[in-house]
C-alpha positions as CSV (number, residue, x, y, z in Angstrom):
1,M,1.0,-9.1,-17.2
2,I,-1.0,-11.2,-14.8
3,F,-1.5,-9.9,-11.3
4,I,-3.0,-11.8,-8.3
5,G,-3.9,-10.6,-4.9
6,I,-3.1,-12.8,-1.9
7,G,-4.2,-12.3,1.7
8,S,-5.0,-14.0,5.0
9,N,-6.2,-13.0,8.4
10,L,-6.2,-16.4,10.2
11,S,-3.2,-18.5,11.0
12,S,-3.1,-21.9,9.3
13,G,-1.2,-25.1,9.8
14,S,1.6,-23.3,7.8
15,G,2.0,-20.6,10.4
16,T,1.1,-16.9,10.5
17,P,-0.9,-15.2,7.7
18,A,2.2,-13.9,6.1
19,Q,3.9,-17.3,6.2
20,T,0.7,-18.9,4.8
21,C,0.8,-16.4,1.9
22,R,4.4,-17.1,1.1
23,Q,3.9,-20.9,1.2
24,A,0.9,-20.6,-1.1
25,L,2.9,-18.7,-3.6
26,D,5.5,-21.5,-3.4
27,R,2.8,-24.0,-4.0
28,L,1.7,-22.1,-7.2
29,Q,5.3,-22.2,-8.4
30,Q,5.4,-26.0,-7.8
31,Q,2.5,-26.2,-10.2
32,G,4.4,-24.4,-12.9
33,V,3.3,-20.8,-12.3
34,R,6.2,-18.4,-12.4
35,I,6.2,-15.6,-9.8
36,L,7.9,-12.7,-11.4
37,A,7.6,-10.1,-8.6
38,L,6.0,-9.8,-5.2
39,S,5.0,-6.5,-3.5
40,R,5.8,-6.1,0.2
41,F,3.2,-7.3,2.6
42,Y,0.6,-4.9,4.1
43,E,-1.7,-5.1,7.0
44,S,-5.2,-3.9,6.2
45,A,-8.5,-3.6,8.1
46,P,-11.3,-5.9,6.8
47,V,-13.5,-4.5,4.0
48,P,-16.3,-4.2,4.7
49,V,-15.5,-3.1,8.3
50,S,-15.9,-5.9,10.8
51,D,-14.5,-7.1,14.1
52,Q,-12.4,-9.8,12.5
53,P,-8.6,-9.7,12.6
54,W,-6.7,-7.4,10.1
55,F,-5.5,-9.0,6.9
56,V,-2.0,-9.5,5.6
57,N,-2.1,-8.7,1.8
58,A,0.3,-8.5,-1.1
59,V,0.1,-8.6,-4.9
60,A,2.2,-10.9,-7.2
61,A,3.0,-10.5,-10.8
62,L,3.2,-13.9,-12.6
63,D,3.5,-15.7,-15.8
64,T,1.8,-18.9,-16.7
65,D,0.6,-20.9,-19.7
66,L,-2.7,-21.5,-18.0
67,A,-5.8,-19.8,-19.2
68,A,-7.5,-17.4,-16.8
69,G,-10.1,-20.0,-15.7
70,E,-7.5,-22.7,-15.2
71,L,-5.4,-20.3,-13.1
72,L,-8.3,-19.3,-11.0
73,A,-9.2,-23.0,-10.5
74,L,-5.6,-23.7,-9.4
75,M,-5.7,-20.8,-7.0
76,H,-8.9,-22.2,-5.5
77,Q,-7.2,-25.6,-5.1
78,V,-4.3,-23.9,-3.3
79,E,-6.7,-22.0,-1.0
80,A,-8.4,-25.3,-0.1
81,A,-5.0,-27.0,0.6
82,F,-4.3,-24.2,3.2
83,G,-7.7,-24.6,4.9
84,R,-9.8,-22.1,3.1
85,Q,-13.5,-22.8,3.5
86,R,-16.2,-20.8,1.6
87,R,-19.2,-20.6,3.9
88,V,-20.0,-16.9,4.4
89,V,-19.1,-13.9,2.2
90,N,-16.3,-11.8,3.6
91,E,-15.6,-14.1,6.5
92,A,-12.2,-14.5,8.1
93,R,-10.0,-16.9,6.1
94,T,-6.7,-18.7,6.2
95,L,-6.0,-17.8,2.6
96,D,-7.6,-15.7,-0.1
97,M,-6.2,-15.5,-3.7
98,D,-7.8,-13.3,-6.3
99,L,-7.1,-12.9,-10.0
100,I,-6.8,-9.2,-10.3
101,D,-5.8,-8.7,-13.9
102,Y,-5.1,-11.3,-16.6
103,N,-3.1,-9.5,-19.4
104,G,-5.6,-6.7,-19.5
105,V,-8.5,-8.9,-20.6
106,C,-12.0,-7.7,-19.9
107,Q,-14.8,-10.3,-19.6
108,V,-18.0,-10.8,-17.8
109,G,-17.0,-14.3,-16.8
110,P,-16.4,-16.8,-15.8
111,P,-14.0,-15.7,-14.5
112,I,-14.9,-12.0,-14.3
113,L,-11.9,-10.0,-15.4
114,P,-10.5,-7.8,-14.1
115,H,-11.5,-8.5,-10.6
116,P,-14.7,-6.5,-10.1
117,R,-13.7,-4.8,-6.9
118,A,-10.0,-4.4,-7.3
119,A,-10.2,-0.8,-8.3
120,E,-12.0,0.0,-5.1
121,R,-9.6,-1.7,-2.6
122,A,-6.5,-0.1,-1.0
123,F,-5.2,-3.5,-0.1
124,V,-5.0,-4.3,-3.9
125,L,-4.0,-0.9,-5.4
126,L,-1.2,0.0,-3.0
127,P,0.8,-3.2,-3.4
128,L,-0.1,-3.3,-7.2
129,R,1.4,0.2,-7.6
130,E,4.7,-1.1,-6.3
131,L,4.8,-3.7,-9.1
132,A,3.2,-1.7,-11.9
133,P,3.2,2.1,-11.3
134,D,1.9,2.7,-14.8
135,W,-1.0,0.1,-14.5
136,R,-4.4,1.2,-15.8
137,D,-7.7,-0.3,-14.9
138,P,-8.6,-2.3,-18.1
139,V,-12.3,-1.3,-17.7
140,S,-12.2,2.4,-17.0
141,G,-8.7,3.2,-18.3
142,R,-8.0,5.2,-15.1
143,S,-4.5,5.2,-13.8
144,I,-3.6,3.5,-10.6
145,D,-2.7,6.8,-9.0
146,D,-6.1,8.2,-9.9
147,L,-7.8,5.1,-8.5
148,I,-5.8,5.4,-5.2
149,A,-6.6,9.1,-4.9
150,H,-10.4,8.3,-5.2
151,L,-10.6,5.3,-2.9
152,P,-13.6,5.2,-0.7
153,P,-12.7,6.6,2.8
154,G,-11.9,4.6,5.8
155,Q,-9.7,1.8,4.3
156,L,-6.9,1.4,6.9
157,I,-3.7,0.0,5.5
158,R,0.0,0.0,6.5
159,P,3.1,-1.9,5.5
160,L,3.6,-5.0,7.6
161,D,6.5,-4.5,10.1
162,G,9.7,-5.8,8.7
163,E,8.6,-5.5,5.1
């Protein structure tokens, strides 16, 4: 299974962060990527902690004939179409899409698989557990429940109202 994370903490020309994320997923589908499932959306404090707005995050399960590098390139094109600019690491952004897991492949890159920080982020693991409660980190083999139980402290996350 292929899992991507999607998030935003700035409004775009497409609307609120949640609206931007939904439209970005629609754009992926228009490019032939099949969205199989989508978690609910969560609000999460920035990691690392900063004074920027909270993020809206979700995880999607998908299917595609694209290789991992091709999928990541397409995701970067979609980010750019929604106003994403890559200037400063961890800056506020209109759209952020990450390739979390590509069929359990482990590689040092490019792209790095699985995503190197996914197993440390509540905003990835909680929505991912909704879609794949039996998922295991391809690198460590640890269960998603174990990863969640051992998350670094202070990661604030809650379901988005109405989700």
